[in-house]
N, CA, C and O of each residue as an XYZ file, in Angstrom:
664
protein
N     111.122     73.311     72.563
C     109.909     73.493     71.798
C     109.983     74.813     71.042
O     110.544     75.795     71.527
N     109.427     74.814     69.883
C     109.351     76.007     69.057
C     108.061     76.745     69.384
O     106.972     76.178     69.299
N     108.191     78.008     69.757
C     107.030     78.819     70.100
C     106.947     79.963     69.099
O     107.655     80.961     69.233
N     106.096     79.824     68.111
C     105.931     80.849     67.092
C     104.834     81.799     67.557
O     103.706     81.383     67.817
N     105.181     83.082     67.657
C     104.234     84.092     68.097
C     104.056     85.122     66.994
O     104.959     85.923     66.753
N     102.904     85.120     66.314
C     102.692     86.144     65.287
C     102.571     87.519     65.938
O     102.132     87.639     67.082
N     102.963     88.551     65.199
C     102.888     89.899     65.741
C     102.532     90.874     64.630
O     102.697     90.579     63.446
N     102.042     92.039     65.032
C     101.835     93.151     64.116
C     102.411     94.398     64.776
O     103.106     94.296     65.787
N     102.133     95.564     64.221
C     102.715     96.804     64.753
C     102.216     97.153     66.153
O     102.822     97.984     66.830
N     101.129     96.538     66.595
C     100.493     96.934     67.852
C     100.490     95.850     68.922
O     100.171     96.137     70.076
N     100.833     94.622     68.575
C     100.798     93.534     69.556
C     102.037     93.568     70.438
O     103.064     94.135     70.064
N     101.932     92.963     71.602
C     103.047     92.921     72.541
C     102.557     93.072     73.968
O     101.373     92.893     74.252
N     103.464     93.398     74.853
C     103.142     93.536     76.270
C     102.989     95.019     76.608
O     103.910     95.815     76.424
N     101.809     95.368     77.103
C     101.499     96.738     77.494
C     101.552     96.873     79.009
O     101.153     95.966     79.740
N     102.042     97.996     79.465
C     102.009     98.313     80.888
C     100.595     98.709     81.278
O      99.936     99.460     80.559
N     100.125     98.204     82.421
C      98.737     98.429     82.795
C      98.523     99.117     84.123
O      97.452     98.982     84.713
N      99.507     99.852     84.614
C      99.346    100.470     85.931
C      98.311    101.600     85.935
O      97.822    101.976     87.000
N      97.969    102.145     84.765
C      96.939    103.188     84.677
C      95.660    102.660     84.025
O      94.834    103.431     83.537
N      95.513    101.353     84.025
C      94.363    100.662     83.445
C      93.550    100.118     84.617
O      93.844     99.043     85.140
N      92.533    100.864     85.024
C      91.780    100.576     86.244
C      90.595     99.654     85.960
O      89.829     99.862     85.019
N      90.471     98.639     86.797
C      89.401     97.655     86.673
C      88.554     97.741     87.937
O      89.001     97.377     89.024
N      87.327     98.227     87.779
C      86.437     98.418     88.918
C      85.400     97.312     88.929
O      84.785     97.008     87.907
N      85.216     96.722     90.084
C      84.266     95.627     90.218
C      82.936     96.134     90.747
O      82.872     96.718     91.829
N      81.878     95.910     89.985
C      80.502     96.174     90.393
C      80.281     97.584     90.937
O      79.644     97.763     91.975
N      80.812     98.581     90.232
C      80.557     99.968     90.602
C      81.405    100.524     91.720
O      81.219    101.683     92.092
N      82.323     99.761     92.275
C      83.176    100.231     93.365
C      84.361    101.007     92.792
O      85.382    100.413     92.447
N      84.231    102.325     92.688
C      85.289    103.155     92.102
C      86.344    103.563     93.122
O      87.271    104.297     92.778
N      86.231    103.112     94.354
C      87.211    103.487     95.381
C      88.409    102.556     95.414
O      89.502    102.974     95.796
N      88.227    101.313     95.026
C      89.300    100.319     95.108
C      89.485     99.614     93.763
O      88.983     98.507     93.566
N      90.205    100.255     92.840
C      90.390     99.611     91.534
C      91.378     98.451     91.608
O      92.278     98.425     92.448
N      91.186     97.513     90.719
C      92.117     96.402     90.562
C      92.991     96.724     89.356
O      92.528     97.340     88.397
N      94.248     96.309     89.403
C      95.147     96.538     88.270
C      96.043     95.328     88.071
O      96.246     94.519     88.977
N      96.567     95.229     86.875
C      97.614     94.266     86.548
C      98.780     95.063     85.987
O      98.572     96.040     85.267
N      99.991     94.664     86.302
C     101.150     95.391     85.798
C     101.289     95.275     84.291
O     101.708     96.226     83.632
N     100.942     94.121     83.740
C     101.113     93.891     82.315
C      99.871     93.257     81.696
O      99.186     92.445     82.318
N      99.607     93.650     80.465
C      98.534     93.053     79.665
C      99.133     92.691     78.315
O      99.714     93.543     77.643
N      98.998     91.445     77.918
C      99.519     91.016     76.624
C      98.440     91.208     75.570
O      97.291     90.803     75.747
N      98.839     91.838     74.465
C      97.955     92.044     73.323
C      98.382     91.090     72.219
O      99.542     91.078     71.809
N      97.444     90.297     71.746
C      97.711     89.286     70.732
C      97.226     89.776     69.371
O      96.262     90.537     69.284
N      97.890     89.343     68.326
C      97.532     89.757     66.975
C      96.265     89.045     66.517
O      96.086     87.850     66.750
N      95.394     89.800     65.865
C      94.205     89.239     65.216
C      94.351     89.366     63.694
O      94.157     88.399     62.958
N      94.691     90.562     63.243
C      95.057     90.796     61.840
C      95.990     92.004     61.803
O      96.456     92.446     62.852
N      96.271     92.546     60.618
C      97.255     93.621     60.492
C      96.919     94.866     61.303
O      97.820     95.539     61.804
N      95.645     95.177     61.436
C      95.219     96.402     62.123
C      94.454     96.129     63.411
O      93.890     97.056     63.992
N      94.419     94.874     63.873
C      93.615     94.520     65.039
C      94.396     93.618     65.983
O      95.095     92.695     65.565
N      94.254     93.917     67.273
C      94.803     93.068     68.329
C      93.645     92.685     69.247
O      92.540     93.213     69.120
N      93.908     91.770     70.165
C      92.920     91.538     71.209
C      93.628     91.356     72.537
O      94.751     90.856     72.607
N      92.936     91.779     73.592
C      93.354     91.565     74.972
C      92.203     90.843     75.651
O      91.092     90.782     75.124
N      92.479     90.309     76.801
C      91.402     89.690     77.565
C      90.814     90.734     78.508
O      91.550     91.525     79.097
N      89.503     90.738     78.650
C      88.789     91.747     79.422
C      89.159     91.689     80.900
O      89.346     90.617     81.475
N      89.258     92.856     81.484
C      89.483     92.969     82.923
C      90.734     92.278     83.400
O      91.827     92.526     82.892
N      90.572     91.403     84.383
C      91.699     90.692     84.983
C      92.036     89.391     84.269
O      93.000     88.720     84.637
N      91.268     89.028     83.267
C      91.517     87.781     82.544
C      92.879     87.831     81.849
O      93.331     88.888     81.408
N      93.512     86.681     81.765
C      94.739     86.541     80.980
C      94.787     85.138     80.400
O      93.801     84.403     80.470
N      95.903     84.766     79.837
C      96.033     83.504     79.124
C      95.864     82.286     80.047
O      95.621     81.182     79.560
N      95.988     82.467     81.349
C      95.882     81.355     82.292
C      94.442     80.952     82.610
O      94.221     79.882     83.178
N      93.466     81.778     82.260
C      92.063     81.463     82.529
C      91.539     80.508     81.466
O      91.729     80.747     80.273
N      90.884     79.435     81.881
C      90.349     78.461     80.931
C      89.192     79.016     80.108
O      88.952     78.560     78.990
N      88.472     79.998     80.652
C      87.335     80.593     79.947
C      87.720     81.867     79.194
O      86.840     82.642     78.820
N      89.002     82.097     78.967
C      89.493     83.348     78.389
C      88.891     83.673     77.027
O      88.717     84.848     76.705
N      88.570     82.669     76.221
C      88.042     82.929     74.876
C      86.689     83.635     74.912
O      86.274     84.225     73.914
N      86.001     83.581     76.041
C      84.703     84.228     76.176
C      84.816     85.710     76.506
O      83.807     86.414     76.538
N      86.039     86.193     76.753
C      86.256     87.557     77.221
C      87.301     88.307     76.398
O      88.083     89.089     76.939
N      87.310     88.064     75.092
C      88.243     88.787     74.221
C      87.712     90.181     73.919
O      86.532     90.363     73.618
N      88.607     91.162     74.006
C      88.292     92.530     73.606
C      89.158     92.836     72.388
O      90.381     92.933     72.492
N      88.514     92.986     71.239
C      89.226     93.283     70.002
C      89.420     94.785     69.883
O      88.508     95.565     70.159
N      90.609     95.180     69.474
C      90.967     96.588     69.363
C      91.456     96.824     67.936
O      92.533     96.370     67.549
N      90.645     97.541     67.165
C      90.991     97.822     65.767
C      91.517     99.254     65.651
O      90.880    100.201     66.111
N      92.677     99.392     65.035
C      93.325    100.685     64.865
C      92.857    101.306     63.550
O      93.044    100.724     62.481
N      92.250    102.484     63.633
C      91.775    103.175     62.433
C      92.701    104.351     62.129
O      93.566    104.695     62.936
N      92.517    104.952     60.982
C      93.282    106.146     60.616
C      92.482    107.421     60.850
O      92.933    108.514     60.510
N      91.295    107.279     61.432
C      90.414    108.428     61.668
C      90.898    109.232     62.877
O      91.051    108.690     63.972
N      91.130    110.500     62.671
C      91.668    111.369     63.720
C      90.580    111.908     64.650
O      89.472    112.236     64.225
N      90.935    111.988     65.923
C      90.101    112.665     66.913
C      90.615    114.085     67.067
O      89.833    115.036     67.085
N      91.920    114.226     67.176
C      92.585    115.522     67.222
C      93.984    115.355     66.623
O      94.245    114.367     65.936
N      94.857    116.280     66.868
C      96.168    116.255     66.217
C      97.030    115.065     66.647
O      97.870    114.606     65.873
N      96.834    114.558     67.874
C      97.626    113.431     68.369
C      96.872    112.105     68.388
O      97.461    111.049     68.157
N      95.576    112.160     68.663
C      94.811    110.936     68.895
C      94.084    110.464     67.641
O      93.581    111.259     66.847
N      94.048    109.125     67.491
C      93.262    108.489     66.438
C      92.270    107.535     67.091
O      92.497    107.054     68.201
N      91.172    107.267     66.394
C      90.105    106.437     66.943
C      90.474    104.960     66.945
O      91.126    104.450     66.034
N      90.032    104.299     68.004
C      90.058    102.842     68.096
C      88.623    102.355     68.005
O      87.700    103.016     68.479
N      88.447    101.214     67.404
C      87.146    100.543     67.420
C      87.329     99.320     68.311
O      88.123     98.435     67.995
N      86.599     99.267     69.424
C      86.724     98.111     70.310
C      85.396     97.360     70.352
O      84.320     97.957     70.321
N      85.502     96.035     70.423
C      84.306     95.196     70.414
C      84.659     93.815     70.966
O      85.830     93.467     71.121
N      83.628     93.052     71.252
C      83.791     91.677     71.715
C      83.029     90.765     70.763
O      81.978     91.143     70.245
N      83.550     89.575     70.533
C      82.828     88.618     69.689
C      81.835     87.796     70.502
O      81.222     86.863     69.982
N      81.675     88.143     71.782
C      80.764     87.422     72.666
C      79.917     88.400     73.487
O      79.566     88.112     74.632
N      79.590     89.554     72.902
C      78.903     90.596     73.670
C      77.484     90.235     74.090
O      76.949     90.844     75.016
N      76.874     89.276     73.445
C      75.533     88.854     73.877
C      75.591     88.189     75.248
O      74.666     88.337     76.048
N      76.667     87.460     75.524
C      76.807     86.779     76.811
C      77.526     87.623     77.857
O      77.091     87.682     79.007
N      78.624     88.278     77.471
C      79.388     89.022     78.474
C      78.960     90.487     78.580
O      79.566     91.251     79.331
N      77.937     90.882     77.845
C      77.344     92.231     77.904
C      78.386     93.329     77.702
O      78.325     94.372     78.353
N      79.332     93.100     76.813
C      80.386     94.072     76.539
C      79.798     95.337     75.932
O      78.951     95.273     75.042
N      80.262     96.507     76.429
C      79.794     97.781     75.906
C      80.905     98.816     76.037
O      81.449     99.029     77.121
N      81.231     99.450     74.925
C      82.221    100.539     74.948
C      81.580    101.762     75.566
O      80.402    102.042     75.342
N      82.369    102.495     76.351
C      81.903    103.732     76.966
C      82.753    104.863     76.403
O      83.975    104.850     76.551
N      82.133    105.822     75.772
C      82.891    106.925     75.174
C      83.656    106.471     73.941
O      83.378    105.410     73.382
N      84.614    107.277     73.526
C      85.424    106.979     72.337
C      86.818    106.546     72.756
O      87.541    107.307     73.400
N      87.194    105.343     72.399
C      88.543    104.855     72.666
C      89.492    105.435     71.625
O      89.084    105.738     70.504
N      90.764    105.587     72.003
C      91.734    106.230     71.125
C      93.109    105.610     71.289
O      93.349    104.815     72.198
N      94.004    105.989     70.395
C      95.403    105.617     70.536
C      96.295    106.747     70.059
O      95.892    107.582     69.249
N      97.516    106.758     70.575
C      98.545    107.681     70.112
C      99.809    106.877     69.834
O     100.073    105.863     70.480
N     100.580    107.347     68.866
C     101.877    106.747     68.566
C     102.886    107.884     68.476
O     102.708    108.832     67.711
N     103.940    107.775     69.263
C     105.027    108.750     69.231
C     106.321    108.012     68.949
O     106.528    106.897     69.427
N     107.190    108.640     68.169
C     108.473    108.042     67.829
C     109.590    109.009     68.159
O     109.441    110.223     68.023
N     110.726    108.449     68.600
C     111.922    109.260     68.794
C     113.152    108.370     68.686
O     113.108    107.181     69.002
N     114.228    108.956     68.241
C     115.493    108.237     68.145
C     116.188    108.305     69.502
O     116.065    109.296     70.222
N     116.908    107.260     69.839
C     117.639    107.197     71.100
C     118.828    108.159     71.045
O     119.586    108.134     70.075
N     119.008    109.005     72.062
C     120.128    109.961     72.032
C     121.510    109.294     72.173
O     122.503    109.831     71.681
N     121.581    108.147     72.831
C     122.850    107.460     73.031
C     123.177    106.485     71.903
O     124.342    106.298     71.553
N     122.139    105.866     71.337
C     122.308    104.887     70.257
C     121.488    105.385     69.060
O     120.306    105.058     68.954
N     122.087    106.164     68.163
C     121.325    106.814     67.099
C     120.653    105.863     66.104
O     119.813    106.301     65.318
N     120.995    104.604     66.119
C     120.370    103.612     65.237
C     119.105    103.030     65.851
O     118.383    102.294     65.179
N     118.818    103.343     67.121
C     117.693    102.755     67.839
C     116.511    103.721     67.850
O     116.620    104.847     68.335
N     115.385    103.266     67.312
C     114.161    104.075     67.296
C     113.204    103.551     68.360
O     112.906    102.358     68.416
N     112.727    104.468     69.207
C     111.724    104.131     70.220
C     110.347    104.510     69.684
O     110.141    105.625     69.205
N     109.421    103.583     69.769
C     108.036    103.840     69.389
C     107.178    103.625     70.634
O     107.214    102.558     71.247
N     106.406    104.650     70.999
C     105.548    104.593     72.181
C     104.094    104.555     71.722
O     103.620    105.470     71.048
N     103.397    103.491     72.092
C     101.983    103.325     71.730
C     101.159    103.382     73.011
O     101.424    102.650     73.965
N     100.164    104.255     73.022
C      99.271    104.389     74.176
C      97.844    104.166     73.714
O      97.397    104.759     72.733
N      97.131    103.303     74.434
C      95.724    103.011     74.146
C      94.866    103.575     75.278
O      95.113    103.286     76.449
N      93.874    104.369     74.936
C      92.912    104.869     75.915
C      91.608    104.114     75.747
O      90.931    104.257     74.729
N      91.247    103.304     76.751
C      90.080    102.424     76.637
C      89.110    102.658     77.786
O      89.510    103.029     78.890
N      87.837    102.437     77.509
C      86.811    102.494     78.537
C      85.653    101.602     78.096
O      85.045    101.824     77.048
N      85.358    100.585     78.918
C      84.287     99.651     78.565
C      83.756     98.957     79.806
O      84.381     98.965     80.867
N      82.576     98.351     79.643
C      81.951     97.543     80.679
C      81.779     96.129     80.151
O      81.633     95.914     78.947
N      81.798     95.170     81.063
C      81.448     93.799     80.702
C      80.998     93.079     81.957
O      81.197     93.563     83.071
N      80.384     91.911     81.764
C      79.935     91.103     82.891
C      80.629     89.747     82.861
O      80.704     89.091     81.821
N      81.132     89.342     84.016
C      81.710     88.012     84.189
C      80.546     87.080     84.509
O      79.909     87.208     85.555
N      80.277     86.156     83.617
C      79.146     85.247     83.807
C      79.591     83.796     83.998
O      78.750     82.900     84.071
N      80.897     83.557     84.079
C      81.374     82.179     84.193
C      82.035     81.857     85.531
O      82.069     80.689     85.918
N      82.553     82.834     86.241
C      83.274     82.550     87.482
C      82.353     81.977     88.553
O      82.659     80.946     89.151
N      81.239     82.637     88.792
C      80.313     82.182     89.830
C      79.151     81.408     89.226
O      78.620     80.494     89.856
N      78.756     81.767     88.018
C      77.637     81.101     87.360
C      76.772     82.092     86.618
O      76.823     83.292     86.888
N      75.989     81.606     85.696
C      75.152     82.436     84.827
C      74.227     83.350     85.623
O      73.992     84.485     85.210
N      73.696     82.886     86.750
C      72.752     83.690     87.534
C      73.423     84.646     88.500
O      72.748     85.471     89.116
N      74.727     84.556     88.645
C      75.470     85.426     89.562
C      76.552     86.173     88.792
O      77.737     85.861     88.905
N      76.141     87.137     88.029
C      77.063     87.900     87.191
C      77.784     88.975     87.999
O      77.221     89.551     88.930
N      79.026     89.233     87.633
C      79.799     90.310     88.249
C      80.065     91.344     87.171
O      80.652     91.037     86.133
N      79.632     92.567     87.421
C      79.793     93.636     86.448
C      81.123     94.360     86.692
O      81.474     94.670     87.830
N      81.849     94.622     85.610
C      83.129     95.331     85.689
C      83.087     96.574     84.811
O      82.461     96.584     83.752
N      83.759     97.610     85.266
C      84.033     98.810     84.487
C      85.546     98.883     84.347
O      86.271     98.811     85.339
N      86.016     99.026     83.124
C      87.447     99.105     82.864
C      87.707    100.427     82.160
O      87.078    100.729     81.146
N      88.634    101.218     82.697
C      88.981    102.476     82.051
C      90.409    102.859     82.381
O      90.931    102.557     83.455
N      91.019    103.529     81.429
C      92.392    103.969     81.624
C      93.225    103.730     80.383
O      92.698    103.563     79.283
N      94.530    103.716     80.575
C      95.434    103.587     79.438
C      96.365    102.395     79.587
O      96.779    102.022     80.685
N      96.672    101.819     78.447
C      97.706    100.800     78.326
C      98.814    101.418     77.486
O      98.532    102.123     76.517
N     100.065    101.166     77.841
C     101.160    101.754     77.075
C     102.265    100.738     76.844
O     102.524     99.864     77.672
N     102.912    100.881     75.678
C     103.981     99.967     75.299
C     105.089    100.759     74.613
O     104.829    101.698     73.861
N     106.321    100.365     74.885
C     107.467    100.903     74.167
C     108.035     99.793     73.297
O     108.328     98.699     73.780
N     108.185    100.080     72.023
C     108.806     99.131     71.098
C     110.072     99.770     70.565
O     110.052    100.916     70.115
N     111.179     99.033     70.611
C     112.463     99.518     70.129
C     112.818     98.825     68.825
O     112.739     97.602     68.719
N     113.214     99.623     67.823
C     113.592     99.097     66.517
C     115.053     99.431     66.225
O     115.487    100.569     66.406
N     115.795     98.445     65.778
C     117.173     98.635     65.338
C     117.130     98.973     63.850
O     116.910     98.089     63.022
N     117.337    100.240     63.505
C     117.202    100.685     62.118
C     118.370    100.247     61.233
O     118.330    100.465     60.022
N     119.398     99.641     61.801
C     120.511     99.138     61.009
C     120.174     97.822     60.318
O     120.859     97.414     59.380
N     119.124     97.165     60.779
C     118.699     95.884     60.193
C     117.734     96.191     59.054
O     116.717     96.848     59.279
N     118.027     95.733     57.836
C     117.189     96.105     56.689
C     115.786     95.480     56.683
O     114.847     96.105     56.190
N     115.626     94.278     57.211
C     114.310     93.628     57.218
C     113.478     94.146     58.376
O     113.854     93.983     59.537
N     112.344     94.773     58.065
C     111.505     95.373     59.100
C     111.049     94.373     60.144
O     110.968     94.710     61.325
N     110.749     93.148     59.732
C     110.257     92.160     60.693
C     111.356     91.648     61.623
O     111.062     90.941     62.587
N     112.606     91.989     61.352
C     113.722     91.582     62.215
C     114.233     92.720     63.085
O     115.105     92.498     63.924
N     113.716     93.932     62.912
C     114.232     95.108     63.606
C     113.840     95.175     65.083
O     114.537     95.818     65.868
N     112.765     94.541     65.471
C     112.261     94.674     66.832
C     113.267     94.102     67.815
O     113.739     92.976     67.657
N     113.587     94.886     68.826
C     114.471     94.465     69.895
C     113.628     93.901     71.034
O     113.144     94.651     71.882
N     113.453     92.596     71.053
C     112.619     91.949     72.064
C     113.377     91.947     73.325
O     112.885     91.452     74.340
């Protein structure tokens, strides 16, 4: 089968070990996932599924968190992210504080044609799970922390869309 996966500069698999998911105010025992997949929405926007949701959940479309990359600076390293949900009336999605991202690049010391790009997302938001148990039994989640991804580009390949080393 042919599996076509659209991508942009920010989509891919992010490491989530510092992305803490707290259930109903319990900050002592966070839940985590090792990986979070970010899917392309448009050139400057990706989406992830809120909290512990992933592609295997049948109700996943109700818990999309859109992450728009802006050029507005917070400081010398960080730029602002705009995060939102297209279902915030039902899942009570709310950003907490200012989300940000950083991008760092460096050439590989052993393979000078290989460029490493490190993308880090700093996110903090709340949402309510209203489908697992039922509309009247909502579970409130607080999600905060960072997602990080390393993307490797082979600069010897002239076509930018072919440079990514998957």
